[in-house]
N, C-alpha and C positions, 0 to 999 in steps of 0.2 A: 204786562205779560209778553214774553218773546213770541214772535211769529213762528220761528223754527230754529233748530240747532244745526249749524253747518257740519259739525263733527259727526252727526248721525246720518248724513246723506250717503246713499248707496248707488250702485250702478243701475241706471235706468229706472229705479224706484227706490223708495225708502223701505227698509225692513219694517213691517207693520208691528213688530214686537218692540221696536226701540225708538219710534218716531214720536214727536210731539205734534198733536193735531189741534189747531186753534180756530174756532169759528169766527168768521169776520162778517157774516150776514146776520141780520136780525131774524127773529122767528117769523115775522110777517114777510120778510124777503123770501124765506124758504117756501112758505105757502104760495106766494106769488109765482115763484119759479116752477112749482109743481103744476100750476095752471097754464104756464106758458106753452106755446105750440112747439113741438120738437121739429127741427128742420128736416126736410125730406132727405137730405144728404149731409153726411158729416165725415170729416177726416178722422181716421181711427188711430189712436195712440195706444199700443200694447204696453202693459205694466207687468213687471216681474214682482212676484211675492207680495202683491198688495192689491186691495180692492178699494175703489173710491166710492164713498156714500154721499148722497145729497146733503148739502150744507156743510160738509167737512172739507177743510183745507189740508193739503199735504204737499211737502216739497219733494221733488224728484230730481234725479240727475240723469240727463239725457246724453247718451254717448253714441247710439247707432245713427248712421247717416240719414236714414229715412225719418227717424224721430226728430233729429235736429232740423231737417228741412221743414217738417210739419210745424214745429214750434215757431220757427222764424216767420213762416208765411202767415200763420193764424194770429200771432201776437201783434204783428204790424197792423193787420186789418181788424183786430179785435173780434175775430170770428170764434164761435164756440167750437169745441172739439169733442169727439166721442172717446172716452177712456174705458178700455176693457182689460180684464185680467188675462194674462197668458197662462195656459194650463201647465206647461213645463218650462221652468225658468232657465233650463240649460240650453234650450233651443235659441240659437243666436239670430236666425232670420226666420221668424215664425210665418206660417201661412194662415189662411183663414181657418183651417181645421185645428190650429193650435190655440185659437182664441175662444173664450166663452162668448156666447151669443148676446148675453145681457150685460150692459155696462151703464155708465153714468155720463150724461152731458156735463161738460166742464168748461170753465172759463179760465184762461191763463191770466193770472194776476200780475206776475213779475218774472223776469228772467235775469240770471246772473251768469257772467262768463267766468269760469274757474281757472286757476293757474295751470291745471293739468290739461286744459283744452276742452274739458267737458262743460256742459251747460246745466245750470241749476234752474229749475222752473218751479214756481209756486202755482198750483192749480186748485180750484174749488169746484166741488160737485154741485149740480143743480137738480136734475131729475133723471129718472131711469129711462133707458131706451133699449130697443131690441134690433139687432142687425137683420135686415131682410135679405140683402144680397150685396156682393162686392161689385162696385162699378169701375174702380180703377185700382191698379196694383202699384204703379209708379207715378211720381217719385215716392209716394206713400199711399197707404190704403185710403180710399174714399168709398163709403158704403151707403146704400139706400137703407134708411132706418125708419122706425116707427116708435111711437110712445109705448112703453111697457105698461100694461094695464095693472097698476098697483095703487090701491087706495091709501090715502093718508088720514082717512077718517077713523075715529076710534070711539068705542062706547064710553059713556060718562058714568057708568055704574061703579059700585064699590069693588066688585070683583076685579075689574080692569085696573082700578087705582091700586089695589093690593098687589097685583101682578107687577105694575110699574115700580111700586115702592120696593118690592123684592129685588127687582133688577138693579135699582139704584143702590140699595144697601149692599148687595152681593158684589156689585162692581166696585164700590168704594173699598170693600174689604180686600178684593183681589189686587186693586191698585196699590193699597197701602202695604200689602205683603210682597209685592213684586218690586224689587229694587231696580229693575231695568226700566220702569216707567217713571216719569217725572212726577213730583208732588203736585204740580199744577193741574195734572189730569184729574186727580182725586178731588181737588178744590172745585174744578169746573163741573164735575159730575154732580156734586152736592147742590150746585147753584143752577142747574138746568131744570126748568119747569115743564117745558114742552115735551110730551112723551115721544113724538116722532123724532125730534132731534136728539133726545137722550139715547134712544135706541141706536141711531146712526153713529153717534159719537162713541158710545160704549163698544159697538161692533168694530169700530176702527181700532180701538185700543186693546181689546181682549186678545190674549195669546191663544191661537188655535190655527188649524191648517187652512190652506187656501180654499179647498172645496167647501169647507164649512162656512167661511166668510162669503163665498159666492152664493151659497144657499140662502144666507140671510138677505143678500141683495135681491134675490129673486123671489122673496116672500111677497105675496100679492096683497096681504092685509097686515095691519099693525099688530093684531093679537097673535097671529102665527109667528111673526118675527120676534115678539116679546117672549113667547114660550120657547122657541128655539134658542134664543140668546140666553135665557135663564139656564137651560141645560148645559150650554157651553161654559157659562160662568161657574156652574156647580162643579163640572169636571176640572176646570182651571183651579178652583179653590182646593179641591181634593189633592191635586198634584202638588200645589204649593205646600199644603200641610204635610204631605209625605216627604217632600224635600227637606222641610224643616225638621221632621222627626229623624231623618237619616243624619242630617248635619249635627243635630243635638246628640245623637248616639255616638257619632265619631268624636265629638268634643269630650263626651263622658269617658269613652275608652282611652283617649289620650290623657285625660286627667288621672284616670286610674293607673295607667302605666307610669306616669310621672310620680304619683304617690308611692307606688311599689318601689320605684327606683330609689326615692329618698329614704324609704324605710329600710331597704336592703343596705344602703350606704351606712345608715345609722347602726343597723345590726352588725355590720362588718366591723365598724369602729368599736362597738361594745365587746365583740368577740376578741378583737385584737388586745383590748385592755385586759380581758380575762385570761388571755394566754393561748391564742391560736384561733384559726378559722376552720370551717368544715373542710375546705380544700386541703389544708395542712393535715387534718385528721385522716382524711382518705389516703393521702400519700404515706403517712406514718404507718397506717394499718397495712398497706400494700408492701411496704419495705419490711415490716416485721414478718409477714408471711413469706416473703421472698428469701429471707435469711435461712428459713427452715427447709427450703426446697432443694432437692437434688435433681437438677435438670441439665440438659445439654448446654454447652457454652453458647451456641447460636440463639437459644431461647433466652438465655441470660442477657445477651446483648440487646435483643429486641425489647425485652422487658425494661431495661434501663433507659433505652432511647425513648420508648413510648411513655415512660414515667416522667421523664423530663418535659416531654410535650404536654402531659397533663398538668404539670406545675405551671406552665406558661399559659394555660387555657383559662379564660374567664369562667368561673363556676356558673354564671348566668347564661352562658352560650349553650346551644343545643349539642355542640360537639363534645362538650365536657361529659355529658352522660354516656355518650357512645364510647368515648375513650376510657372512662372509668369501668364500664361494663366489659370492655375488651381486656383490660388489665386484671380484673377480677377473675375472668375465665382463665387467664394464663396462670395465675397463682393457685387456682382451685383444682386444675387438672392434675391427675396423678402421673406426672412425668417420672418415669423410671421408679414407680412405686408399685410393688407387686406383693401379693399374699404368698405365703409359703405353702407349697403343695403337700398333700398327704401322700407319702410314699409307702404307707402300710397297705400293700396290695390286698391282703386278706380282709382288712377292715373295709377298704373301698368296695370289694366284692360283696361283702355282707350288707353294706348300705344299699347297693344297687338291687340286691336280691330282696331286701326288706321292702323297698318302695315299689318294685315292679316284678310281677311274675312273668317268666318267659323272657322274650327279647334277648336271647343268649348272644346273638351275633353282635348287637350293639354293645352289650356289657363286655364281651371279649375284646372288642376294639378299644374300649376305654381303658381296660386293664393293660392292654399291650402298650398303649400310649404312655401310661404311667410308668411302666417298666423301662421303656426306652428313655423317658425323661429322667428317671433316676440314674441311669447310666451316663447319659449325656445331657447335662443340665440346660444347655442353650438350644435345645431342639425346637424347631418351629412347630406351632400348634397345627393340627390337621383341620381341614374344613369339611365337616360332616354334613350330609343332607339325608334326613330321615324321611322316607317316602312311604306312605301308606294311607289306608282309608281313615275317615274320622273315627275318633274314639278308641284308638289302639294305644294311646299314651305317648305320642311323639313330644308334645309340649311339656308334659309333666316329667318326661324323662330328662329333659335338660336341667330341671331343678334338682333331680336326684344326682345327676352327674356333678353338678356344682357342689352338692353336699359331700359326695364321695371324694372329690378332689380338694375339699376344704377351700373352695374359691367363692368369690362373690357371684351373684346370679343377676343377669339382666335379660329381660325379654322385650323385644320390639316387634310389634305387629306390622307386617308389610302389606297386608290386605288392602287393596284399593289405592296404594301409594302411586301418585301421578307426577309429583314434582321432584325433579332431581335435587333441588335445593334442600329438600327434607333430609337428604343424606350428606350433601356436601356443604350445606350452609349458604348464607348470603354474604356478599361483600360488606364489610363493616361501614362502608360509606353510606349505606342506605339507612334511613330512619327505621328503628325497630329491628335491625339486623341481628341474627342469632346464628350460632354454629349449627351444623347438622345434628340429627338425632343420635348419631354414633358418639360424637364428642359430648353432647349433653348427658347421655346416659353414663359415660365414663366419669364425668364430673360428679354425678349423683352417687355412684358406688365407691368412688375414691380408690379405685384399684385399676392397674394397667393390665391385669391378666384375668378378667372374669370369664365365666362361661356365658357367652352372648348368644341367646336364642333369637334367630331371625324367623319369626313365625309366618306361615303362609307365603313363602317366597314365590310360589306358583301363581299368586294373585297380583303380583306387581305389574303395573301397566308398562307397555313398551314405549316406543318413541312417540312423543306428542308435543304440543305447543310449549309445554313447560320443561322440555328436555327428555332425556331417556334414563329413568331410574335404574333399569337393568344394566345399562352401560356403566353407571356409577358403581354398581355392585361388583363389576368385574375387577376393579382395583381393590375394593374392600376384601373380597374373598379370594384373592390371589396371594399365596404365601410368599411369592417372589417380589410382589409389589407393595403389599400393605405395610411393610416396615417404614415406608415413606408416604403414608396417606396424607393427601393435601386437602385441608378444609378451607373453603373460601373465606370464612370469617377469621380464622386464626392466621392465615397466610404463612403457615409454618408446616413442616412435615411432622406427622405424629406416627409413632410406632404402634401398629395394631397386630404385629406378628405374634405377640405372646397371648393374644386372646384366643380362646377356644370357641370358634364360631360353630354353631349347630343350626342349620336351616331345616325347616319342616315344610312338607308339601304333600298334597293329595295325589298329584299327578305330575309327570315330567314333561308332558306334551306341550305345556304352555311356557316352559322355561327356555330361555335363549340357549342355543347349543354351546356358545362360548362360555356361558355361565355354568352350564352343566359340566363342562370339561375341567373346571376349577374345583369341583366338589367331589368328595368321596361319597358315592351313593350307597346307602344302606336301606334295604327293603324291609319294611315292617308290614307283614301280611296280617290277616285277621287271626283270631284265636279259635282253637278247637273248643268243643263243648266242655271237655274236661278242664281246659285252661280257664274258661269262663267261670266254671264252678269254683276253681281255686281262687281266682281273683275276687269273686263275690264273697267267698268265705273269709279271705284274709284282709280284704280292703273295703269292699263296697258295704257289706253288712255292718261291720264296726263303725264305718264312717256315718252311715245313716242312723245307727243307734245313737251316736253322739249328737247328730244334728237334730234329732227328734226328741232328745231328752229322755230316752228310754234305756233299759238295761236288758241283758240276756235273760234275766228272770221273768221278764214280761213278754218276750217274744223270741222264738227260735225258728230257724229255717232248716228243715231236713234236706239231705242231698236230693231226694226225689222231687221235693217242691221246687228247689232251685233249678234242677234240670227241666222240670215242666215249664217254668217261667222262660227258660232259655229256648226251649223247643217250640212252645205254643204261642208265646207273646212277644218274642223279639226276632228280628231277622236283620242281622248286622254283622259286620266284621269286627267291630269293637265292642265296648260294654256300656255305652252311654244309655241306651234304651233299657238295658238290664238294670242299671242303677235307678232309672226312673220308675220301673215297675216295682222294684224293691221298696222305693220311697212311697209308692201308692199303697202298698200293703202296710207299711209302717204307719202312715197317717190314719188308715182305717183302724188299726189296732190302738193307736194313741187315743182316738175318739172313744173307743170302747173302755179303755182304762180310765179316762177322765169321767165317763158316765157311769162308772162302777158296774159295768156289765160283766157277767161271768163268761170268760172265754178260756179256751185251752191255751197253754203256753206255746205249743207248736202250731204253726200255720198248717191248716188242713186243705185238702183239695176243694172242699165245699167253700171254705172261706176265700180261697184263691179265685174260684169261679165267680163268687159274689162280688169281689172287689175289682177284678180285672175283666170280668165278662167272659163271653164265649171265646175260645181259642181262636187266634187270628190266622194261624198258618197250619195247613195240612199238606206239606210239600210232598210227603211220600206218595200221595195219590197221583201226583203229576208224572211220576216216573214208572207207573204200572203199565201204561200203553194198552188200554183195554180194547182198542179197535185199530184197524189199519189206517195209515195216513197220519199218525201222531208220533212225533219223536221229540226227544229231550236233548237240548244243547247246553253248553256251559258258556257263560258270558262274564266279561270283566266290566265292573262299573267303578266309579270313584269311591264308592262305599264298600267295595269288596266284590267277591264273586257272587254270581246268581245263576240259577238254572233258568233255561229259556225253552219254553214249550212251543213247538211248531206244528200246526195243524194243516192238513191238505184235504180238500173236498172235491169230488168229481160230480159234474152234472152234465146232462145231455146238451149239446150245443155244437159249435163249429171249431173247437180246438183253441179257444182263447185262454190266455194265462192272466190271472188277476192276482195282485199282491196287495194285501192290506195289513194294518197294524202299525202305522207311523214308521215306515222303514226308510232308512237312508239309501243313497244311490248305490253304495258299495254292496249293501245287503240285497238290494233288488238285482244287482248284477250276479250275485251268487246264485239266486233262485233261477235266473235265466240260464246260467251256465249249467246248473244241475239238470234243468228241464231239457236243454238241448243235448246233453250227454246221454240222458235216458233215451231220447228219440234216436240218437245215433247208434246206440248199443242195444236197441230193443230186442234183437234176436238173441243176444247173449243173456238177456234178463228174462227171456221167455215171455215177451210182451208183443201182442199183435200190433203192428204199426197202424192199423186202421183206427185204433182207439184214440189216437192223437187228433184225428180230424173229426171225430164224432162226439168227443167229450171235452167240456170246458174244465180248466183246472183253476182252483182258488186256493192260494197259499195265504194263511193268516197267522200272525204272531200275536198272542193275547197281550192285554194291557196296552191298548192302543193309545192311551194318553201319554205313554212314555216313549220318547224318541229312541230308535234303535238303529245302530249302524255298525259296520265292521265286517271283515271277511271270515271271522272264525265260525260263523254258523253255516258255512258252505256244506260240510259233510252231513250236517243235521238236515238241511234242506234236501240233499240228495236222498238220504234215508227215508224221509217222510214222503217224498214224491214217489220213490220206488215202491214203498209200502202201499201207497194208495193204488198204483197201477197194477201191482201183482196181488193185492189183497193179502199180503203176508205182514203180520203185525211186527213192530219193533219189539225186541226182547225187553222184558220188564227190568227195572233197576239198572238200565244201561243209559249212559249219557255220552256225548261225543263233542269234540271241538276240533276244528281244522279248516284251512282254506283249500279250495279246489280250483283246478284249472280246466280249460276246455279240452286238453289232451289227456285228462284223467289222473293227474298227479294230486297228491295231498300234501300241502305245505304246512310248515310249523306256524304257530301263533303265540302270542304273549299272554301274560297274566296267568300262567299255569298254576302257580301256588294258590292264588285266590280262587281259581276255578276248582281245584281239588278240595279245598276247604268247603266250598259251596256244595260240591257233590257229596262229600261225607256228611255234611249237615242235613242234607235232604234225602238220605237213605239210598244213595246210588252205590252199587257194588261193582259195576263194570264200566270202564271208560275206554273209548276209542279215540286215539289221537295220532298225529303224525310221528313217524319214526324219528324225525329230527328233534322232537320234543322230549326224547328219552333222557337227554342230558339234563333237562330242566327238572324232571322227576327225581333224578339222582341227587340233585341239590336240596331237595326237601327232606326235612327230618322224618324218620320212619314213623314216629308217633302220629304225624299229620296224615299219612297215607295208609295207615294200618287198616286192613279190611278192604282195600280197593284193589281190583284186578285190572291191569293195564294191557290194552291190546294195541300194538303199534302197527300202523299201516303206511304204505307208500303210494298206493293207487286207490281209485274210487271203487273199483270192483271188489277189492278186499273189504272196504267199508260195508258194502251191501251184504256180502257173505257173512260177515261177523254180526251185523246189527239185526238182520231179519230172521224171523222164525222160518222153519222149513215148510210148514203146513199153511195152506190158505185159510182165511177166515170167510165164513159164509153169511155174515150179518148183512152186507149190502146186497140185497136180493136183486135189485134192478141192474147193478153193474155186473154181478156174477151171472145173471141170466144173459146179459149181452155177451159176456165172454164165452159162455156155453154155446150160444148161437154162432159166434164166430168160429169156434172150434168145429162145430157141426158142418158149417159151410166149407171149412178147409178140408175136412175128411171126405165130404161128398165130392169136392172138386178133384181130390187125389184119386178117388176110386173111379 
């Protein structure tokens, strides 16, 4: 058996994972060594990456000057040395703090001078010791030491024998599986009978970290050392098993790849014998489609160049699929392929009128476009933007326009769109790259001039980490640019100028100004009661009859019933809730029909109340103004116009102004301006200035859960505050809207059409608004404002004169008594 292997020698110590360790002492010698007295002082030799155990021989290579001098001195005099492990192997000149305190007394057996100048030393451990203190630092460490109290006695019972047997068997398995350990180590383990030496020998050979090996050396009894060593061996075995599993899996994967390669080669040979490969079939199909295409010459050149590249590409390569996908898009896109427009204007008008009631402005614009297109065939399509509250038919109008023009129809929802690549596509170099949704939809409809609805354009996200989708829409929706739209996947210009883009939105406030500038805005306001009735009669009721499997013989709706549903059970600019309420009645009647219950054909008020419950809205009560301090304003919301009630209450206090009702900053400022204006003009309004210091003012806007903001409630705040201080009620059936200034002017506001519809829907007869809004009233159809009286004002005093009753109300006894006392005091003072 070899003593050591010179090829495994390392700097200043042997790697414990790759060294051979051969005992040269007998078992009796080991026990005698344990009983020997430890010298009071020992030269200390630090070891890197290794721990020396009693009875074990290891070869080390000494290179440091201190270590070389120590070996020379002690070898000549046959003196023992103290071997300790170094905590950090990277420390070149270790101090006492860098060494473990427990080590092994060793004897130098042999030294060899190596060709590279280093010295190889064979040392053997004898017994453990512990460093007490360092006596000398140079030329090498000399330390005062003492014997480490560790017993080599062990129990003779069956339990300990089983423990040692487990260590021996597990160590043999680890050695046999570890190719880095010599076979002699496994043979030696099987032939060692002494438990103490077995544990020391296995501890020297096992693969583990240095702290774990040092822990084994510091064990004070044989049983603890055996248990700790068994745990280390178990971990080592599990690691070896895991490595073997990984290596086996890698070999299996390689075998599978080789098998697939051979099968593919055989398959290719068979296909060539049968007359072609899949690669050739793909190329032939693409060429056949390309012959039928009418596309620009630059697209033809790109197609031919990319097709040749496909022919040279290995079908097994990942690039083949990307290239094939790109060419399929090229041949499937409708280059210069357009549907023929319907130039029968009367027929187109009839289609639009059949599908939608009202919306005359949009229909007129479409017919005008058709007329010009008939005269000048190459006219660029307009970019329309339909703006209005939900449920007025913006999206469905796009489908009707496509039917009227005899064009294909595409709808793309932009709600929540955050990634610019959704519109422009990804570069084809990426795995899984695809064109943008514009190009994808054109491929589906196979037409270059469809009606393309961009739904919810106001919900598109702005600039973010994934780009700016709104900026990408600037090119798509610009008639001067979209004839050369560039998609990142195609890497070619595509003509979008023949497409009729129709965008829909609920509000313009969230749309980028540059994007707004490229679109023709068409306002779609809410419907009148009469219009809703016509829509229900022509569209909603027939649609619900069909969806519920019923006929007009089983259920009919009179005009009064439909009007009652509109007035009492819906509050909206559109007709979605109206359709839902009609569906509720239909389902209830369907249940009665199936259960053979006898019911009248016509829906009655009693049945309506039973199905829909108590009426939800009584808006006419809100505009009667039964007491001072209450006024009605008109507000615009994303779902149409609404009436807005404002209440003012006075209470004794120190003149504090309180605002409640979930109001925004602008609305709070309007209330403050109105209050300060009244205080500044108290004499003109016949208000004693003393009331402002003696009474607190509380302004409240009901429906506190709903956020409210904007300047248009300014004159309503003014009227309500003045009404409370003068005790003159606001006139019934009167509503108002307008912004106010501190100097008393009344400024115009927006959303006039929606507000007028809300006023008429809620029983308002008189409306006060800025004189600058008169032009907005003239733009509204007369049917929408029939029965409304408009009062135009330019300053805030006019608002008060128009809005308030002449006589005072006597209901607030406390406040009126206070005013009477003030007047009495003033008269007495004058007299």
